[in-house]
C-alpha positions, 0 to 999 in steps of 0.5 A, a space after each residue: 527397573 523402568 527408567 524410560 518414563 523419567 527418561 522421556 520426561 526429561 527429554 520432554 521437558 528439555 524440548 519444552 524448555 528449548 521452544 519456550 527459550 527460543 520464544 524468549 529469544 524472539 520477543 523482539 523479532 518483528 513478524 515472529 510467531 511463537 511456538 508451543 509444545 505438544 505432548 503425547 502419552 506413550 503406552 506399550 502395545 501388544 499383539 493380543 492387546 492388554 487388559 484395560 485395568 492393568 495398562 502402565 504408561 511408558 512415558 511422553 513423547 513430543 508430538 508436535 511443535 506448532 506455531 501460534 499464528 495470532 495477531 501481533 501488536 501493530 506499532 508505528 514506525 513512520 517509515 511508509 515502506 514498513 507494512 503490518 498485516 492486520 488479519 490473516 495473510 502473509 506477504 509473498 517474497 521471492 529469494 534470489 534463486 527464484 524460490 517463493 517465500 512467506 513472511 509477516 515481517 513487513 520491514 521493506 525498503 527500496 534497493 538500488 535497481 527500484 525493487 522493494 526488498 526486505 533486509 535479506 534483499 528478497 523482493 516484495 511481489 505484487 501486481 503490477 500497474 500499466 503506464 496509466 496506473 491501472 492494476 493488472 491483476 495476474 501472477 504476481 511479480 516482483 514490485 518495481 518502483 519506477 523512479 524515472 520522471 513522470 511525463 508531462 501531459 499537455 492540456 486537453 481539457 479546461 473547465 472554468 465556472 464563473 459569474 459575469 455581472 449582469 449589472 455590467 454595461 457594454 463598455 464604449 471604448 472599442 476592444 483593441 489587441 494587436 501585436 505591438 500592443 497586445 494589452 487591450 485598455 481595461 475600459 474595453 472590457 468588463 472582466 477577465 481571468 487567466 488559467 495555466 495550461 501545459 504544452 507537450 513538453 510541460 511548459 506552462 503558459 498563461 491563458 487569459 480570457 477577457 470578457 466583453 459585454 455586447 448586450 443583455 445576455 451576450 458576451 464576447 470572449 477574447 483570449 491571449 496566450 502569455 500576454 500575446 495579442 488576442 484571438 477571437 471573440 467567441 460568443 457567450 449566450 445566457 437566458 433570461 434566468 441567467 444560465 448559459 445556453 452556448 453549447 458546451 465544450 468549446 474547441 480552442 487553440 493556443 499558439 505558443 512562441 517557437 522558442 519553447 521547442 513544443 507543439 503549436 499550436 495546442 488545440 483543447 476543449 474549453 468548458 464553461 458549463 455551470 457559468 452564469 450571469 447574475 446580478 452579483 459581482 464577477 467571481 470564479 468558482 471552478 478553474 481546473 485543467 488536466 495538463 502538468 509538467 514533468 515530475 520526480 518521485 518525491 514519496 510514496 503511500 501505501 493503502 490498506 488494500 496494498 495499493 502503492 501510490 507514487 506522489 510527484 514533485 508536480 503535484 501528481 500522483 500515480 498507481 505504481 503497483 499493488 502488494 499481494 498476501 497470500 494465505 494458506 488452509 493449514 498455516 502450521 503445515 508451513 516449513 520454517 526457513 528461518 529468517 522470518 520466512 516460511 515456505 509452501 509444503 504438502 501439509 500447508 496446502 496451496 496458497 491462496 493469493 489475492 489483494 489485501 481484504 479480499 476474501 479472507 485476507 486482512 488489511 495492510 497497515 503502512 508506516 507500522 510493523 506487527 511486533 512479535 506475538 510472544 507473551 514474555 510473562 506467560 513465557 517466563 511462567 512456563 519456563 518456571 513450570 518446565 524447569 520444575 517438570 524437568 526437577 520432578 522427572 530427575 527425581 523420579 529417576 533418582 528413586 528408581 535408582 535407589 530401589 535398584 541400588 536395594 535390590 543389588 545390596 540384598 544378600 
């Protein structure tokens, strides 16, 4: 008697139960992709062929165990280094031995050396950024977050937008500022304002501007640094419509006290473009400059395209790098390594690496993780189904055994 059909059914159902049980066990594994068992029927093959109407199958075998790379639910975590892929692609990580692996598990952290790593210590890879914060697309490298202080930048440009009140009169008190008495008489100027500028060591200095009306559309600007005696004047002129006619920007210098230890004097451009002289109160509508003090890394943010931006204690930000994603022509050809990792194989094809959002690659969602795509309800139903299949195949073997017993008992 033929027990092969029932035995193959038992093996197939047992394999399917193993696969389903593995899915259920990983129902809470971040980035896990569920698997399914694919069966093939089996027929005996003969060199001379067989009649089409009398073929009897000899059972079933497992054709493949394939993974379902469908999107899992994305859950916020609040950790800025937790990354979820919304769409196609895998994170690229480097193992300690140098081999490259791929994962959908985006639970990352910074190790003691400043590298972005997963729970196993494998380093996340991406594109580096140069000192100016410009991404350099090249061969992916281990992402290193430089936690050293951001170097200070001296002021090279300042822009001030203001309105000088045309209704003001020419002061009758002469404008005087000396080293012995640096502060001028308030009656000797019409308006004043100050901005902060930074020297070569990142020290802030108060740069004060005093505006003295000298005629219908002309003004003198006197300047002072940190309350010292003023320098100047510099003439500013406006036409009859109140628009500034003096060529901008102005090149100005600021001299600091030697106790600061920075380079002095500091030369920078001062731009009043957009300033006006209207019959309204003096006011400032713009005041920006490009210098800043040194700063320490206080946090990071990761954009949807994988760009990693560092935030510093001095209010500045800088691009530190960009994570990459990889896609494959046949994801089911990837070799499972465990630990939520896959590796390239001849069946998967070579990886196509790029920044998130480019080509067919998905986007990155920071502060979130992608949950397992296992449908627990469906998995438990499948488990019951395969259990019944196992029982049915057991009954098939039992029936074959009873028939064989009947033959043995013939006399």
